[in-house]
N, C-alpha and C positions, 0 to 999 in steps of 0.2 A: 559447193559455193563459194563464190573467190570474193577475200577480203578485200573489203575495199579502204583505200588509206587517203585521208584528207593533206592537201598542200601545204605548208607551211606561209603564215601570214608574210606579206610583204617585208614589214620591218622588222622583222629577227633576222639577227647579225651575230653570228657563233661566234665571231673575231670579236667583234665590241666586247662582247659578255666576259671573253675569257679577259681580257685584257683588263678590264673591269677588277676582275677576284683577284688578280694575278697584283694588282696596284692595293688592294684590299687586305693583302698579304704584309706586301712591301713596307705598309703605313703603318701596320698591328708590331711588327719586329721594330719600324724604329722608334713605335711609343714605348717599346718595349726597353730598347737601349739606351732612349732617351732616358727610362726611370732608373736603370740599373746604374746610367754612368751618373745620375743624379744622387741614387742611395752610397755607391761606393765611392765617390769623389766629392761630389759638394759638400752631403751632407754626412761626410764621413765619420768624422769625427763624434758629431753630435748621433748618430747611431752606436757607435762603439761605445759611449759614454751609457745609453738607456741598458745595449747589453752587458755592462756590467754589473748595473745595478738592478738586476731583477732575480738576485740571490737572496731568501728571505731565511734566516735563523732564528730558531728560541733558544735563546739563554735561561738557565734557570737562574732561579733568586732562593740562592738554601735559607731555609725558615729556621731561625733561631731555635734549640730546644730548651724546652720548659728548666727554670730553676729548682734549684733543691734546697731548702731551708730546715732547719731546725725548730722545734717545739717552740721556740718563743720568736723565729722569725729573723734569726743569723744567717745568711748566707751560707752554705755550704758549698753552690756548685751556681755558676752563672756563666751565660756566653758574651763572646765581648767580642766587637767587628775587630776583622783584621786584616789589614793585607794581603794576599795570596799569589802566591808568580803560578799561572794553569796558563797550562799548552791542547793548543786544539789539534788534534793528530790531524784533521781534516784538508789542515792550511799548509802542512810540511812539505818542505818540497826535496829538502836532503836529512835525513833522519841522521844521519853521520854527522854535518853540521851542526844539526838543532842539539844534540849530545855533549859537541863540541863546547857550545857557547854554556849550555846548563851548565859544563862542569868549571871551565874556565871563566866566565863570567858573575854567574850565579849560585859558585859550590854544592851545587848539585851532585852526588854521585853519580857517577854515570848507570852503574847499574840499577841505583833505584830508578832513575829517570824512566832507561826502557823498560823498567817491569812496569812502572805505572801508563806508559804511553801503551803497553802493549796490554793491558788491564782489558774486560768487557766493558767497565765503566767509561774509556778514551774513545769507543766504539758511538756513544750516542752523546756525548757531551765532553766540555772543557776539563780535563785532570790537573788534581793540585799536586805541583813537583817540591811547593817550599813556602811555607807557611812565615806570619811574622816578617815580610821583608821588610826591607829599610827603605829610606827614602830615595839611597841611593841606587837601590835594586831597581824603583819604580822607574825611575830617569832611566837606567839603562834599556828598560821596556819602550820606554817612547822615543828614543834614538833608533832602536832597532825596529820598530813599526813597519816600516813602508817595504825594507825587505825583508821583515822575521814575524808576519803578523801573526801567527801561530802562537806567539807570546803576549798571555794577555794577563791584566792586573783586576783581582776583582776582591770587592770587601764582602768579606766572607763570616761567618759566625764562629769563635774557636771557642771551646770549653776550656771553662778556667775552674780551677779550684785553688781556691785563694788561701786555703790551710792546708795544702800540700800535701805531705802523707798523712795526716789527721784522717782519721775514719776511713781511709782507703779502700781496705774491706769490704764496707758498707757500702757506699757510695760507689766503688766500681770506675770504669774508664770507659772510651769511647776508642773505636778506628774505624777505618772503613770495611763497609763487610764484604766479607772473602765470599768466592766462586760457590765453595760450599756451603755458605750459610744462604746463601740465596736460593738453592735447590732445597730447603728445608722447609716446611708447611712456616714454622716461626717468625721466618720472614720475608712469606709472601709477600707482603706490602711495599718489600724496599724495593731498591730499585741498585742497579751496579753504582757504586762512588759514594753511596749514601754513609753518612757516618751513623753506626748505631750504637749502642750500649753492648760490653763485651763481657763485664762483670759487675756481679753488686746490683743496687738499685737501678743505676743506668739498662742495664740489659733487662731487669726483671721488670721495669715498666717501661719498655724503649717504647712503647706504641701509644703509650700518656705523652710521654716527656719531648717526640720527634713531633715537629710541627706540619705544615703543609705548603710545601713550596710555591714560589710565585716562578713567575718569570717575565721576562722581556722579548720581544720581537722585533726583531732588527733587519734591516738591511744591506748587505756586505757588497763588496766590490768581490770580481772572478779571483782576485786574489785573497779575499778573508778581510780584506779593511773595512773597521766600520763607515757606514754613510750614514746613516739614518735611524730612528726608533720609531717603530710604527705604532706597540702597544705596551703596557705595564702593568702585569698585575702582582701586588705586591705578595709576600707570602703573611703565612698564619705564625706566630710562635706557639710549641707546644707547650702541655698545660703545667702550670707550676707545682711541685711537688713540696706540701707538709710533711717533715720526716717526725718523729715520735724522741728523736736524738735529744739530748741536751747536750749543749758544745762545752759546759763548764765539767760535767760527769764524763764525757768521752776524755778530755783532756788529761782531768787526772787519771783514768784509766791508763791513757798512752805513759803519761811520766810515770807510772808507777812500773809501768813493765821495763822503760827505756832506763830508767836509773839500774835496774838490775841485772841489764848486758844478760839478760838469756830470751830464749824463745819464749813465749806464752799467750795467753788470751784471758783478758776479762770481758765477761758479758754483766748487767745489769737489765732487770724488765721490772714495771710495775704489775707484781703478780695478781692484781684485780681486773687486769684486763689485758694483759700479753705484752703492751707498750715496751718496747726496747728502749730503754733511756742510754745505753752506749753500747759498745762492742768495741775490743779492741784487739789489734791480733798482731803478735810482733814475730821477725820482724815486716814492716811495710813497704810502700814502694810509691813513688812520683805518681800518682796518676795524669799529671800535667804533661810529662813525656810523650805519655801515649799519646794526646790531644794536639801533639802539637807534629806528630811523624817520628815516635821513636826511632832512633837508629838503631842499628842492628848490633852494636858494641854494647848499646844499653840493655836490647833488652838480652843478648846473650848472658850478661852480668846477671839479670834475674833469675833467666830459665836455667841458669848453670849453677846456679847459690844454691850450698848445699843447705840452707835454711828456710827455703822454700818461702821467699817473702812476696810471693807471687798467692800462696794458698790461704784462706781465711780458718784458722785453725779452729774456731771456733764450732764451726759447720761442715768441716772438711778435713780434718785429721781425728782420728778416735785411739783413744786412749784408754790404759788400768784404769778403772777409777778408784781404787785403795776403799779406804776405811768410807769416801761421801756413801759408797754403796749398799752400806747398811742401813742407810737410809732406805731403801728399796727393798732390802729385805726383809727388813721389818716388817712394814707395810702390806710387802707379797705374801708374808708368812699370817699373818691377820684376814688377810684377805682369803688363804688357803682353807683359815678353820685350824691351823695348827700352834696357834701363838693368842696368848690373850693376853691385853696389857699389864697382869696381875702374875704372869708367869716367870717364873725364877729358874734361869739355865745356870751349870755348873762352869766356871773358868776354867781352874785346873790346872793353870799355866799352859795351857795349850790341849793337843790330843794327840792319842796315837793310832794312825790311820795308814794304811799302805806299806805297813810294815816302818814306820817312820816315824819319829813324834812331833806335830808342829807347834810350835809353842806359840804362848801369849805374851807380850811385852812386860806383861804386869801379873799379878796373882789376884784377884778380883772377887775371889770366894763365890757366892752365888747370888749374886744383885738382880735386881727385877731390869725390867727394857729400859726406860730413862736414863739408870747407872748405865749401864751397859753403851751406851749408845754416847752417853758422857765421858766414859771414860776410854771408849772403843776398845770394849774387850772383844779380842780376838778369842778367843776360846768360847764365850758365850755364843760367837755367831758360828763358830764351827760347827757347834751341836747343833744350831737351828736350820744350819746349810743344809745339814743332813735328815732332816725332819722334812722339810719344804719338799726336797726332792727336786728332781731334774724338771719334772712336765710344770708342775706348779710353779717352780721359778719362771718357766718360759712365760706360761701364760700369764702370769700376774705382775711380772717384771716388765713383760712386754703391753699389760692397760696401763702400768704407769708413765709410759713412753720408752721405755728403754730399748733402744734397738729398733727405732721406729721413725719415719720422717717427724720432724715437730712440725711441717706446714707453715714454715717462717718464709717469708717474699723476700729469699736473697736465690738465686739459679746456685746448681750446683751441690745443693745440700746432700754431705753421706748419709746412710741410713746406720753405717755402726752394727753390731752384731752382738750376739745375747746368747750363752752356754746351749747347744744343740748337738743331738747325737751324728747328724749331720756332718758340722762343725769338729767335732773331735776324729771322726773317720777323717777327715781332708788334711788334720793336722798329724796326725798319725801317720798317716800316708807318706806327709811331705817329711816328715821326721824321725819314722824308724821305718823304712822298706821290708825289714824281716822279721814285722809285728806278726803276733798271734794273736788267733781270734778274740781271742779273752781281754786283749788289750784295746780292741775298740771298744768295750763297753763302758757304759756311764759308772764310774764307782765312787764310793765315800769320800775316797781321796778328791776325785773331779767337784766334788759338793760342798766339802770345807776351802779348796782354794777358791772357788767362784765365790762364796761367802764372803769371803772380804775383795772383792771386785779386782783378784786379779785372775790369771788362766784364761778362759776365752771369753771374759767378758771384756768388751772394748765400745762405748759408747761413746759419743760427742760430748764436748763440753755443754754446747746447749740443749740437748735432753737431757744431760743431770740437774741444769740450772733449771728447765720449764718441769722436770720431776718432782725436785724438791718445791719449789715455789707452790706446786697445786696439793702438794701436803702441807706445807704452811698455810693454805688456804681450806685445811680442813675438806680435800676433796674436790676443790674446783678448779680444773686444768684450761688455761687459755691456750689459745694459739698466739705464739712470739712472731711478733708485725714489727714492720717501720714504718709503713704508711698511716698517716694521720689525716689526712685530706691530698688530693689534686683537685686543685681549683680549678672550678667551672670557666670558661670563656665563652663566647658569643656562638660557638658552634659544637661544642662540644660541655655535658653534663657534671658537674664534680662528682668525685669519686672518693669514698671512704674504705677501709678496710672491714671483710666482713668475719669478725670473729667466729672459730667456732668453738665452745665452751664442752667441754667432756665432764662428767660428776660421776663420780666413785663415791659408794656409800659405804660408810661404818660407821658402828658408836662412838659418839663426841668424844669418850675415854679412849678409845682407840686413838684418834688424830691425837687427844691431849699427852698420850705418855709418848709418843714419838717426839712433840713438840716441847714437852718439859725433858725429854733426852740433849736436844739440840739447845735450848735454854741455858743446861745445865753445863752443855761444853763450851760454854763460853763465861756464864757467869754463875757458877759454881763449882769452880777448881776442875774443872773438865780439861780435854785437847788442848783447847785455844783461849783459855781464861787469860793469856797474856795479850791478848787482842779484845780483852771485852769494853764492849761503848755503850755506855748509859747515860740519856739524857733526862734528868728529873724534869728539865722544863717542858718538855714533849710526853713526855712518859715511855721516851723510845731506848728499849733493848734489845740488844743485838743476838741473835739468835744462829746456830750454825755446828758444822760440822767439819772435821778437818779429814784430810788425808794421805797418805802417803805412798803412793805407787811404784812398787820395784820395777825396774826397767832389766838389772841381771839381777842374778843372785848377789846378797853383803859380802860375801867371801871372796864373789871373784871382782867385784867393780875397784877399778883402781883411776876410773879417765871419767871426765866432767861426764861425756855422753853416756855413762853408764851408772850416773847417780841417779837414786830414785826424783820418779815426777811430785811435784808439792801441788797438794788440791784444796781449797774451803770452797764450802757454798755457805752463803746464808741469808737471812732476812731480818726484816724487823717492822715495823713490832711485834711483839709475842701474839699478841692475840688477835689484832685486828693488821696484818700485813700491809706493809705499801712499798715497800722496795725488796728486791731480790737480788743478789748477784753472786756470780761464781767466777773464781781464778784457779787458772791449771797455767805452774810455770814449769816447763819441760827441766828435768835435770836440778829442781829447786831445794832439793833434800826434803825435810818434815814440812807439812804444812802448815803448823804452826806456825814457823820462825819465819816462813818468805807469803804466801798465798792468804792466810787468816788478814796480815796486815793489810794486802793491797785492799782488802776487799771492807775493813774497816774502816782505811781514806775514802773510799768510795762512798762508804754510808756517812761520816761527818763532813763532807762537801756535798751532801743532801743534804743532812741538817740544819747547814748553814746557809744554804738555798730556801728552806721550808722556812727558815727566821727571817727570810731577807735579808743574811749577811754575807758580804763579797768572798767566792771563794777563793783561798789560797792554793796556786796551782807551782810544783816544782819547787815547794819550799821543803824537801827532804830528799836527799842524795840516795837514802838506799830505803830500801820497806824497813830495814833494820832500824831507821830514824824516827818512827813514829811511835810516839810515847801512849801507852794504856789511857784510857781515863779511870776514873774512880770507878769500881767493881767490887761486886761481892763475891768473898769467898768464904766456902764454906768447909772445904776441904783442900789437905795441901795437894798442887800436881804433880802427878807420878811420872809423868812422859810427855814426851810432843811429839803427837803423832798424826 
């Protein structure tokens, strides 16, 4: 079949339709051209302004950290608003020019500025390059604003330590979180650029003290210049912390150490609950330098100082405790069942052991335990050490807290150590490379030296304080701590310290024998009788034990750094203790002459506060200036140890 096609209608005109299509296309291009001309020529400035104003930023508003107060509400640390010079790396056109301006106009070291601009924080937020800027600095920023919008002025909270170095090792300091810290779980809630606690309570309670940052949402132009604000969310301050510290006692402790011009520590606690009333460590440092951004020169001065001002000697240094260790020895021996409170051991003026005679500082006959403690009879404890043996010493000294963490709420506490076969082996390998197998064994000579807190006995001062405080409480040991309360806020509940109480069982007369010895050391002609403190009005009587720990052989000691360490640990009142304290003065000599007066001065201040009297601070020029109070002396003093 042949297909059939119908003819087009008479009105069909292909040429006309093509012309219409062409006209439509031309008209569309004319409209488009007119629109482009309108946008790029007629309304050019309007659209440029709109394009410049379409950049949104979120600027953090740093939350102030919580305040830190003493137990009476005195401010120890707070945060104060200060103006800081910030740099927003995103807006920098020429880094070399920015660094030049920072150096020449604002006095910022180029190396430090470069470090800040290349830090992780600079990638997400403006970074601080100078704190506490002056009005002149702020005026310069305003002048530079158009050509250098990378410079900003922000009102930021800065940590302030109004008492300077006072309690610096307890309070700690803040600084910008480091890249290494951000990788640790401890700081998983922090961001680059955050200021965090680096030591002391600032670090231990950093999460509590840190608040929640707010922010400002703003519009800026293409050069980063501020146009307008969209939204502001205010920051939420961190929680205030009330500590157990007593500012007056802290001052007394620090003044005592400063007067001596020697390194050392004094720690004070309430033995009934573990609350730390004071903790001084000398020398100290100024945490305000860190809060403001410490210079390299200042940090190098601290870091390279041979006296280690950044270290908290109470918890981070270990020392031979000398005769204060005898308190631990006596209780450990009674716990092990090798000593009864009525037992008498021979003094003998010393003991022959290991082919040599190890002497006692006196000749005490065959005294009972209280007299051996009061007179600090070495010969008596030499023989007790041999009876006790290494295994019992380790078991029961550890039970009393020696060589163990105290659990204090401060970071970087050192564990210390007490004698062990492993420790002796390490010591022999280090000092005697050609030693025989026999020299690796524990000997009676080792027990003798360990019994008086020498040789391989190295606790921290705070361990000794906690142990003796627990003994004063007749076997009730509390965890030392500084947190009294973190005050509640609308967003967070209050927090208190959870004390871990440990109890050690002994018959009452066993505890009393040791306590009678410590009472006699101070009040009955013992080694600390020159510092006796008795207050008839309150019934307070100081009890304690001196210690003089050799650093090197007395025959070789000729320099200050080779002199003996001075110790004293004490408490009071005798029957129901309310305060305990320890003093350790490096190379201070006899414990009775240096450290015992330190503790006595603290107890005097505590007694004055108890009576509602003002505390005198800085009245003594040296430890020896303190005059002993009226005291009971039943026997003549034979030696100071």
